[in-house]
N, C-alpha and C positions, 0 to 999 in steps of 0.2 A: 504495500499500497504505499501510496506517496504521503509523504509528510508535509504540510502546508504548515507558514509561518504560523505564529497567534498572531490573533488580531488583537488592534491598541485597546486595551480594554476601557479605559479612559474615554475612548470616543463612541466603546458604542453602548454607553453604559450614561454618555453624556445629554441632556435636551438639549445640551446647546450644540449641537454634532451639525444641525444645518448651518446655522450662525459661521462654526471651524470654517466650512468648508466655502459657502457661498464668499463674494468681494464683500466690502462693508458697506458700499451701496449699489447690495444688490438690486433694492425698489428702484434706479434709476439706468439698468442696463438690461442690453440687447441680448441675453443667454441661450444658448445654445446646446447641447448637449446628444450624444446617444444610449441608449436605454437597450438592454436586452430583456425580453418579456420571450420569457419561454417557449408561452404558448405558443406564437406567431411568428417569432423570429426579429430580429433587431431596429430599434427604431429612430425615429428623428424626433429629437422632442426640443418644446420651449420652455424655460423657468421663467412661472407667474407664480409668484409670491411665493405659499411652500407646497408649490407642487411642480408635477411634469408635466405637458403637452402633451403628445402626439400629433405633431405636424407631418409625418412620416404619407400622407395622402396628398401632401403640398407639393413635400422633396424629396421621393425616396431615397437621397442621399446628400450628403452632408454636400458635397461638391455639387448636384446641382443647389443647394440653396445657396451657395456663399457667388456661383457662378449668378443669381437672378441680380439685375442691376436694383429691384426694389424689396432685398431680403432683409431688412430691418422690416418695414412695413409690414411683409410677411408674416415675421417674427411675432410683429406686435399687434396685429391684428388676426393674429389665426386662431380656430377654436377646433375641438373636437369632442371626438366622446369619451378619446382612450385617455384619463389622467389619472396619476401617481402619486402619492405622497411622497414628497424627495423626502423628508424622514425615515421612513419607513424602506424605500430605495438604497440610500446611504449604508442604513447599519446590514443591508444583504450585502451591498457591495464591500460590506468591513470584517464582513466575515465570512472568511471561506469553506468554514465545515458547515456554513445556514444550508437553507429549505431549495434546493437546488433550482424549485422552481418559483421561486421570490423571483420580481427584474430586481435585476442589476446594472449600474451604468459601466459605460463603454468609455473605450478611450472617444473622446468627441468630433472625429474626422475619422472615413473610412476611405474612399482609393484614390484619393492623396497620394504622390511617393514624398516621401518623409526622408526631404535635404537637413544635412547640417554644416555649419561654417563652425571650424576648428582655429587657437590663436587665435583668438579677434581681444583679449586684451593682453594688456604687459604682463600681468602677471600670472596667468596664464600659461603668457609664453614664456618667460625662464622654466617655471616649473616640465615645460615638456620638453627644452635643454634638461636640464637633470635627470628625466626619466632618459632620456640621450642616453646623455655620459652616464651614468653608475647604470646603462643595458639595464635597466630596471629591478637593480637588487635596491632594494628601499636601503640598506647598508652603507652601501656606497654615495649615498643621497645627501646625507649631512654635509658630506666632505665638498663634495658638488658644488651645491649650494652654496657654501661661501667661497668658493671660484670664482664662481660666475658674478658672486655680489660683489668681489674685488674687485671686479674688471665693466664692470655692466651700473651698479648700484642696484637700487631696491626694482627699479623695472628702467626701460627705454623712452623717454617723451618723446618720442616721433610722430609724423605723422608716414604712415605707409606709404611707401612710392616716390617719397619726395628726395631730392640733394643730402637733405641732413639724414634724410634712412638708411643712405650709400655712405655716408660716411659713417655714420657710426655700425655699418655692416663693413665697410674695412676695418675697424677697429677692431673688431671684431676676431675679422679674419685672419688679423695680425698674432693676436693674445691666443690664434688655437681654438676660441669658442665660439668662431660660425655651426650653424645646423639649420637643418633645411625648415624645421620648428620659425628659426628666428627669418628666413625667409619669407614664408608668410605670413611671419607678424609684424615686420617691416617694410615686406617688399612688393611689389605693384599688383601681383596676384595672392588675392584672398585662396585661405582651403575649405574648401565645398566638393564633401563628399556625400553619398547617398546612406542615409540613417541606420534602415533596416525598410525589409519590402512593408507592400501595399499592404494596410490592416492589421499589420504584428504586434502593432503598439497599446499598451495597459490602460486603463482606465487608475480615476481614485480609487484607495482602498484593496487593489491586485495587488501580487506577489509581482518585485521585481528580477530579475535575475543574474548573478555574476556563476558565472563557469564557476566550477569545483577546483581545480586546480589552482586558479585563483589564488596569490600570498601579500597582490595589494590593488589595490582596487578604491575607486569611489565614485562616490554623486556627483551629477555637472547637473547644478541649477542651471536653467535657460528661463527666455523670455521667448518663447515660438510663432512665429509673425505666420497667417493664413493667408494664403496667395489664393485669387481665382487663376484660371486658364489663363485669361491675360496679360498674368506676373503682378497683378496686381494686390497690394496686402489691400484687405479687407478688416483683417482683427487680429485677435491675442490671444494664447493661453500660455502655461505654463509645462514646461517639460524638464521631464528628467535624461538627461544623455552619457546612463552608468555605463565607467567605462574600466579598463582593465591596466591600468598605470606599468605593470609589470611584461604583458605582451608586446604593448607600444611602443615600451621604451625599449624591448631586447629588439623591435625593428617595425619600422616606420610600414613597410609590408603585410606587418598580425594587424591593421588598423579595422579588417574587417572584424576576425576574431575577437578584436579587443572591445569594438563596439555592438556588433549587430548575435546576441545570442538568444536566447525564449526567454522572452519579459524582460530584453536589456535595453527596452522605450517605453516610457510612462508618457502619457503626456493628458493635462486637463487639469482641473474637472469640468473650466466646461471654456467650449470659447466666447470671446465678449467682441461680440462685432461693433467696429467700429461707424457711433452715431454722434447724436448731437452732445451727449456724454462724457465721449471718450472717444477717442482718436488717432493716427497714428504717431501725433507728438509725444501724447501720454503714456500710450507702450513703449515709447524706446525713451522715457526719461524713469520709468517705473527703477527700485529696487529692488530684488527677488533674494528673499531670505530660507537660507538653509538650516535646519533641524534635524540633529542627529542624535536617537537617542534609542543607547543599546542594551539589552536584557544584558549586559555586564554591568550596568551603569555610567556606562561608557555617557558625554552628554557633550555634544558642539554645536556652535550655533556658526556664522560665515553670513556677510549681505554678498550678492551681488549686482554692483548699479551698475544700470544697463545703460546709462552716458557718459559712463566713462569707457563704452564701447571701441578702437581701435581707428573702425570703420562704418559711418553708419549704417545702420542696414539696412538701406534704401540700395546703397553699394553690393552688399550680400547681395540682392534678389537677383540688383541689373547682371553680377555674373554667376546665378543660378541659370535665369530666364531671359529666352531674346533669343535674338538671329540664329544665336548657334545652340540652341535651346530650347523648346517646348513642352508644357505641359497640360496635356486635353483635360485631364481630373482636378486639375490647380495640383499644389504641390504647399509645403507643411515649411517653415524653416528653424533650426533651432539657432539659435542667434550667438550662442558662444557665452562663456560664465567666466569672467577672472577668481572664480574661488577653487583654490585646487588646494584642502587641506594639506597641513604639513604636521599638527601637533601629534604629538607620542600616542599610542593609544596602549600598546604593551609594551617596547621596549623601548629607552633611546637610542636615539634617530633613524627609527623604524617607521615612522609617522605614520600616520592613516591608513589602514584600511578598513573594509565593514566586516562585521559576520551575520552571522543566520539568525532574525530577529530583532535585525535594527529596522527603529522606524524612522522615514525618511520625509518629510515634511517640509516642504518649497513653497514657499507661501508670498503675495503679494495682494497688498487691500485691494487696489482696481484688477484683482483678478481671482483673489478666492486661494483655496491652498489646495496643493496637488500632493496626497500622503500616502508613501506606501509602507509595504517592511518587505524588507530583503531576505531572499530565498537565495537556495542555490536554482542555478537556470533548466540542469538535467529535475531539478525537485518542483518546479514552477509546476501550475497548469499547462500541459498543453497547447500551444496555437494551431487550431484542427480549422479554423474559419476563415478561407482565402474568398478570392475574386467568386471563383464559380459558386462556391457555398451561398455568397449573398444574391448574386444575380438568381441562380435558381427558387430564391425562399422569395426577393421582392418580384420575381416575373409571377412564382405561383400565389402571390398576394393580390395582383393584380397591376400593380404598381411600375411598374416600367415605360408605360404609355404615357404617363403623366407627367413627365420630366418634372419639372421648376416651374411649378402654378404664377400666377402673374396674381397680386394682390383686387381685389374687387370695389 
């Protein structure tokens, strides 16, 4: 029998569960999610007060909804016969051993491609150099960290791709510290990669997976931009770009194995569409807070200020989408993190790594909280619903012909 991580009891028993997950200003936010109702299948839902309203008859996929130019009006005006109490759905979402007939939340995106930008913050950039120089060995990381700091300081305050960045590059080369990570951090082209397969992301309350054989790994709390098939950012949410530092540190060619494993991509809790109360500029200046609570009593907290990103997120979107690459179903883009935990957890100099049972909370007042429990990728629930399963389900419900409806 596959073991499951324990649910955070504080959340299951709390009367304030809804308030913990929703944005502080949820009453004025246009929030969209996805829900699995075992009786019928996946549903696109709108958050309305303390309820979730089924709007799948108006948009069978979130990709259809986000491509609708009147998406906000559709969500705000939508009504439906099928409704669920948000508190009930959240409790089921956080209880892996609960009644599998109960509806629970999914990641709030579906057929969009899952893209990510790497090394977009100075601190993250330095930590990637340390990973590479220490070959994924946490015992060597502290020594390399001191060596890098002696040359470049705590960060490199230059705009990527500028003459000043080129000068910094030459200094680092002369000191024998140049790295592929510094190239994408301060060079003309950012790192844009495919994080995970379509439909593989998990939502709030689900287990997140790290390989059982990984000994150095961490969460990556990020703001995630939601983009249409035309490359237009139309909303934002939170994401955890779970990463294996030992694998990526040994070789950048192991990026896929470090990043893409069962349950290694978490997104949620809901997509907040851009409207009069929250726009792109708001998303690009939020602070994303990470809190980790371990079963061993370990506690860690940090902040990822999106405003300190080295490249404007629109620049990252332009590198992902354009004449060189299109996404007919839209795409989401993890915008990167500056948070690379270095606090020692078990032994001096070895820094932080996850343990099974860690509760990871990624939050922002305007986007809510994405909360997950760490499990091994091997023991996390299998990913079983792919594109064929989704299309067959929607076709069987007579929804594929409806596309994305216009508001009345």
